[in-house]
C-alpha positions as CSV (number, residue, x, y, z in Angstrom):
1,X,-174.7,69.9,39.6
2,X,-174.2,67.9,36.4
3,X,-172.8,64.4,36.3
4,X,-169.6,65.6,34.8
5,X,-169.1,68.2,37.6
6,X,-170.0,65.5,40.2
7,X,-167.4,63.2,38.6
8,X,-164.7,65.8,38.6
9,X,-165.3,66.7,42.2
10,X,-165.2,63.1,43.3
11,X,-162.0,62.5,41.3
12,X,-160.4,65.5,42.9
13,X,-161.3,64.4,46.4
14,X,-160.0,60.9,45.6
15,X,-156.7,62.3,44.5
16,X,-156.5,64.3,47.8
17,X,-157.3,61.2,49.8
18,X,-154.8,59.1,47.9
19,X,-152.1,61.8,48.6
20,X,-153.0,61.9,52.2
21,X,-152.9,58.1,52.4
22,X,-149.5,58.0,50.8
23,X,-148.2,60.6,53.2
24,X,-149.5,58.6,56.2
25,X,-147.8,55.5,54.8
26,X,-144.5,57.3,54.5
27,X,-144.9,58.7,58.0
28,X,-145.7,55.2,59.4
29,X,-142.6,53.8,57.6
30,X,-140.1,56.6,58.5
31,X,-141.6,57.9,61.7
32,X,-141.0,61.4,60.5
33,X,-143.6,64.1,59.8
34,X,-141.9,65.3,56.6
35,X,-139.1,64.2,54.2
36,X,-137.5,67.7,54.2
37,X,-137.1,70.1,57.0
38,X,-138.6,72.8,54.8
39,X,-141.9,71.1,55.1
40,X,-142.1,71.6,58.8
41,X,-143.0,75.3,58.7
42,X,-143.6,77.3,60.9
43,X,-141.4,75.1,63.3
44,X,-138.3,75.3,61.1
45,X,-136.4,77.9,63.1
46,X,-137.0,76.0,66.4
47,X,-136.1,72.7,64.8
48,X,-132.8,74.1,63.4
49,X,-132.0,75.7,66.8
50,X,-132.6,72.4,68.6
51,X,-130.5,70.4,66.2
52,X,-127.6,72.9,66.6
53,X,-127.8,72.8,70.4
54,X,-127.9,69.0,70.5
55,X,-125.0,68.8,68.1
56,X,-122.9,71.2,70.3
57,X,-123.6,69.2,73.4
58,X,-122.7,66.0,71.6
59,X,-119.4,67.5,70.6
60,X,-118.8,68.6,74.3
61,X,-119.6,65.0,75.4
62,X,-117.2,63.4,72.9
63,X,-114.5,65.9,74.0
64,X,-115.1,64.9,77.7
65,X,-114.8,61.2,76.8
66,X,-111.4,61.8,75.1
67,X,-110.1,63.9,78.0
68,X,-111.2,61.4,80.6
69,X,-109.4,58.7,78.6
70,X,-106.2,60.8,78.9
71,X,-106.6,61.6,82.6
72,X,-107.1,57.9,83.4
73,X,-103.8,57.1,81.8
74,X,-102.2,60.1,83.5
75,X,-103.5,58.9,86.9
76,X,-101.8,55.5,86.4
77,X,-98.5,57.3,85.7
78,X,-98.9,59.6,88.7
79,X,-99.7,56.6,90.9
80,X,-96.6,54.7,89.8
81,X,-94.3,57.8,90.3
82,X,-95.8,58.1,93.8
83,X,-94.9,54.5,94.5
84,X,-91.3,55.2,93.4
85,X,-91.0,58.1,95.7
86,X,-92.4,56.1,98.6
87,X,-90.3,53.1,97.9
88,X,-87.0,55.0,98.0
89,X,-88.1,57.1,101.0
90,X,-89.2,54.2,103.2
91,X,-87.0,51.4,102.0
92,X,-83.9,52.4,100.2
93,X,-82.9,55.3,102.4
94,X,-83.5,53.2,105.5
95,X,-81.3,50.4,104.3
96,X,-78.5,52.8,103.5
97,X,-78.7,54.4,107.0
98,X,-78.2,51.0,108.5
99,X,-74.6,51.3,107.4
100,X,-74.3,48.3,105.1
101,X,-72.1,49.1,102.1
102,X,-73.5,46.2,100.1
103,X,-77.0,47.6,100.4
104,X,-75.7,50.9,99.0
105,X,-74.7,49.1,95.8
106,X,-78.2,47.7,95.5
107,X,-79.8,51.1,96.1
108,X,-77.6,52.7,93.4
109,X,-78.7,50.1,90.8
110,X,-82.3,50.4,91.8
111,X,-82.1,54.3,91.7
112,X,-80.7,54.2,88.1
113,X,-83.5,51.8,87.0
114,X,-86.1,54.1,88.7
115,X,-84.7,57.1,86.8
116,X,-85.2,55.3,83.5
117,X,-88.7,54.3,84.5
118,X,-89.5,57.8,85.7
119,X,-88.4,59.2,82.3
120,X,-90.7,56.7,80.5
121,X,-93.6,57.6,82.8
122,X,-93.2,61.2,81.9
123,X,-93.1,60.2,78.3
124,X,-96.5,58.4,78.6
125,X,-98.5,58.4,75.4
126,X,-102.2,57.9,74.8
127,X,-103.7,57.8,71.3
128,X,-100.4,58.9,69.9
129,X,-100.1,62.0,72.1
130,X,-97.5,62.7,74.8
131,X,-99.6,63.5,77.9
132,X,-97.0,65.4,79.9
133,X,-95.6,67.5,77.1
134,X,-98.1,70.3,77.1
135,X,-99.2,71.4,73.6
136,X,-96.1,69.7,72.1
137,X,-98.1,66.5,71.6
138,X,-95.8,64.8,69.1
139,X,-92.5,65.0,70.9
140,X,-91.5,63.3,74.2
141,X,-90.9,65.6,77.2
142,X,-87.7,63.6,78.0
143,X,-86.0,63.2,74.6
144,X,-83.5,60.6,75.9
145,X,-85.3,58.5,78.6
146,X,-82.7,55.7,78.6
147,X,-79.9,58.3,79.2
148,X,-81.5,60.1,82.1
149,X,-79.5,58.2,84.7
150,X,-76.2,59.0,83.0
151,X,-77.0,62.4,81.4
152,X,-75.4,65.8,82.2
153,X,-77.8,66.5,85.0
154,X,-76.9,63.2,86.7
155,X,-73.2,63.8,86.1
156,X,-73.3,67.3,87.6
157,X,-75.3,66.0,90.7
158,X,-72.8,63.1,91.1
159,X,-69.9,65.6,91.1
160,X,-71.5,67.6,93.9
161,X,-72.3,64.4,95.9
162,X,-68.7,63.3,95.5
163,X,-67.7,66.6,97.1
164,X,-69.9,66.0,100.1
165,X,-67.1,65.1,102.5
166,X,-65.2,68.4,101.8
167,X,-68.0,70.9,101.2
168,X,-70.5,69.6,103.7
169,X,-74.2,68.8,103.6
170,X,-75.7,72.3,103.2
171,X,-73.5,73.3,100.3
172,X,-74.1,69.9,98.6
173,X,-77.8,70.1,99.0
174,X,-77.9,73.7,97.7
175,X,-75.8,72.7,94.7
176,X,-77.9,69.7,93.7
177,X,-81.1,71.7,94.1
178,X,-79.7,74.4,91.7
179,X,-78.7,71.7,89.2
180,X,-82.2,70.1,89.3
181,X,-83.8,73.5,88.9
182,X,-81.7,74.4,85.9
183,X,-83.2,75.1,82.5
184,X,-79.8,75.4,80.8
185,X,-79.7,73.4,77.5
186,X,-77.4,70.5,77.9
187,X,-78.1,70.2,81.6
188,X,-81.8,69.9,81.8
189,X,-83.2,66.6,80.6
190,X,-86.4,68.1,79.4
191,X,-87.3,68.9,75.8
192,X,-86.5,72.2,74.1
193,X,-90.2,73.1,74.1
194,X,-90.6,72.5,77.9
195,X,-87.3,74.3,78.6
196,X,-88.2,77.3,76.5
197,X,-91.6,77.5,78.3
198,X,-90.0,77.3,81.7
199,X,-87.7,80.3,80.9
200,X,-90.8,82.5,80.4
201,X,-92.4,84.6,83.3
202,X,-95.1,82.5,85.0
203,X,-97.9,84.6,83.6
204,X,-96.6,83.9,80.0
205,X,-96.1,80.2,80.4
206,X,-98.3,77.8,78.6
207,X,-101.6,77.1,80.4
208,X,-102.7,73.6,81.3
209,X,-104.2,71.6,78.5
210,X,-108.0,71.8,78.8
211,X,-111.3,70.5,77.4
212,X,-114.2,72.8,76.4
213,X,-117.1,72.2,78.8
214,X,-119.5,74.9,77.5
215,X,-119.3,78.1,75.5
216,X,-116.5,80.2,77.0
217,X,-115.7,77.5,79.7
218,X,-112.6,75.2,79.6
219,X,-111.7,72.6,82.2
220,X,-107.9,72.4,82.6
221,X,-106.5,68.9,83.2
222,X,-103.0,68.9,81.6
223,X,-99.7,68.4,83.5
224,X,-96.4,69.6,82.0
225,X,-93.3,67.6,82.9
226,X,-90.9,69.7,85.0
227,X,-93.5,71.9,86.7
228,X,-96.4,71.3,89.0
229,X,-99.9,71.8,87.8
230,X,-102.2,71.9,90.8
231,X,-99.8,70.7,93.5
232,X,-97.6,72.9,95.7
233,X,-94.3,71.3,96.7
234,X,-93.0,72.2,100.1
235,X,-90.1,71.3,102.4
236,X,-86.9,70.1,100.8
237,X,-87.9,70.8,97.2
238,X,-87.0,72.3,93.8
239,X,-90.6,73.4,93.5
240,X,-91.4,70.5,91.1
241,X,-92.1,66.9,92.1
242,X,-90.6,65.6,88.8
243,X,-87.3,67.5,89.4
244,X,-87.4,66.4,93.1
245,X,-87.6,62.8,92.1
246,X,-84.8,63.1,89.6
247,X,-82.6,65.0,92.0
248,X,-82.9,62.6,94.9
249,X,-82.7,59.4,92.8
250,X,-79.5,60.8,91.1
251,X,-78.1,61.7,94.5
252,X,-78.8,58.2,95.8
253,X,-77.1,56.7,92.7
254,X,-74.0,58.8,93.2
255,X,-73.2,57.9,96.8
256,X,-70.2,55.8,97.5
257,X,-69.4,53.3,100.3
258,X,-66.4,55.4,101.4
259,X,-68.7,58.2,102.3
260,X,-70.4,56.0,104.9
261,X,-67.4,56.2,107.2
262,X,-68.4,59.7,108.2
263,X,-71.7,58.7,109.8
264,X,-72.7,62.2,110.9
265,X,-72.3,63.8,107.5
266,X,-73.6,60.8,105.6
267,X,-76.7,60.3,107.8
268,X,-77.5,64.0,107.6
269,X,-77.3,64.0,103.8
270,X,-79.5,60.9,103.6
271,X,-82.0,62.7,105.8
272,X,-82.2,65.5,103.2
273,X,-82.7,62.9,100.5
274,X,-85.5,61.3,102.5
275,X,-87.1,64.8,103.0
276,X,-86.9,65.5,99.3
277,X,-88.5,62.2,98.4
278,X,-91.2,62.8,101.0
279,X,-91.9,66.2,99.3
280,X,-92.2,64.6,95.9
281,X,-94.5,61.9,97.3
282,X,-96.8,64.4,99.0
283,X,-96.9,66.7,95.9
284,X,-97.7,63.7,93.6
285,X,-100.5,62.7,95.9
286,X,-101.8,66.3,95.8
287,X,-101.5,66.3,92.0
288,X,-103.4,63.0,91.6
289,X,-106.1,64.2,94.0
290,X,-106.6,67.5,92.2
291,X,-106.7,65.6,88.9
292,X,-109.4,63.3,90.4
293,X,-111.5,66.4,91.3
294,X,-111.1,67.6,87.7
295,X,-112.2,64.1,86.4
296,X,-115.3,64.3,88.7
297,X,-116.1,67.8,87.3
298,X,-115.8,66.5,83.7
299,X,-118.0,63.5,84.5
300,X,-120.7,65.8,86.1
301,X,-120.5,68.2,83.1
302,X,-120.8,65.3,80.7
303,X,-123.9,64.0,82.5
304,X,-125.4,67.4,82.4
305,X,-124.9,67.6,78.6
306,X,-126.4,64.1,78.2
307,X,-129.4,65.0,80.2
308,X,-130.0,68.3,78.4
309,X,-129.5,66.5,75.0
310,X,-132.2,64.0,76.0
311,X,-134.6,66.8,76.9
312,X,-133.8,68.8,73.7
313,X,-134.1,65.6,71.7
314,X,-137.6,65.1,73.0
315,X,-138.5,68.6,72.0
316,X,-137.1,68.0,68.5
317,X,-139.0,64.7,68.3
318,X,-142.3,66.5,69.0
319,X,-141.6,68.7,66.0
320,X,-140.2,66.2,63.5
321,X,-141.6,62.8,64.5
322,X,-145.0,61.3,64.5
323,X,-147.0,59.1,66.8
324,X,-147.0,55.9,64.7
325,X,-150.1,54.4,66.3
326,X,-152.1,57.6,65.7
327,X,-150.8,57.7,62.1
328,X,-151.9,54.1,61.5
329,X,-155.3,54.9,62.8
330,X,-155.7,58.0,60.6
331,X,-154.3,56.1,57.6
332,X,-156.9,53.4,58.0
333,X,-159.6,56.0,58.2
334,X,-158.3,57.7,55.1
335,X,-158.1,54.4,53.2
336,X,-161.7,53.7,54.1
337,X,-162.7,57.1,52.9
338,X,-160.7,56.6,49.7
339,X,-162.4,53.2,49.0
340,X,-165.8,54.9,49.5
341,X,-164.8,57.6,47.1
342,X,-163.8,55.0,44.5
343,X,-167.1,53.3,44.9
344,X,-168.9,56.6,44.5
345,X,-167.0,57.3,41.3
346,X,-167.7,53.8,40.0
347,X,-171.4,54.2,40.8
348,X,-171.5,57.6,39.1
349,X,-169.9,56.1,36.0
350,X,-172.5,53.3,35.8
351,X,-175.3,55.8,36.3
352,X,-174.0,58.0,33.5
353,X,-173.7,55.0,31.1
354,X,-177.2,53.8,32.0
355,X,-178.6,57.3,31.3
356,X,-176.7,57.3,28.0
357,X,-178.2,54.0,26.9
358,X,-181.7,54.8,28.0
């Protein structure tokens, strides 16, 4: 082999070593095997698949986070509505039964205030969305919360309660139940959207709002004002804990001291109100408990996605990332070989020049 051929070979090897050294330096700096995914052949299809799967699970996880934020706020509202039902069942109704006309005036005032609070609880918002409005996220389920205690539903119930002495307990109870169940515009306090949905057959009504948990799997958590989600109301009920609360609070607010003179009729009617509030309280507790189970399911699903994302991320790391310690060792070995190559090229150059001068 001539000196020129030897020089060309050494120069070519030096260039390869320099390229390898530069690649090791980049890997040591970035921690990645390649700058472009196209340089990872033949592992490109698997890397793309792993990235896609990790991305999907991250989307599911973020959706769970958002849904859990909503359910936490919903639970607070459900708990407060349960307290309202319990308060008027155990305290207000008991005070009225004691026969003190002055206590009735206090209960009436408290019931009107509770109706306004109830309306605002059903209008609870989170991140700009009404939580009890179904898919109608931008409009309140109760369009006029401040007017709930004096609206048409309250007026119609008050008219029936006023007729209690003449029409009797059974007829009054049936009449107030029918008013509370009404979906007639102008009587119902609920939004046009909720009212229109309530008029549909059950199988055509809007399903609960849900969060995607996996491909083809949705976890339902939404509650639409005016109808139960997971709870089943029983006893003296309209079939809806929200309507039960409204009906019985409106009835309490409509009682008059004069009606207390007929103790038998009055006490019997108060008993039905207590039963109605009890039904609302029990259904609200069932609703909150069912929502708690949904939250636990979402949290478990979220943990599963997190664990799988971690495992998939490790597989992707094995494809795309380098062992920095190993790269540093190999880079040092390459640098040593490159320096030796430079010395060999230099020695060959001196030898060639000496031969030339001889």
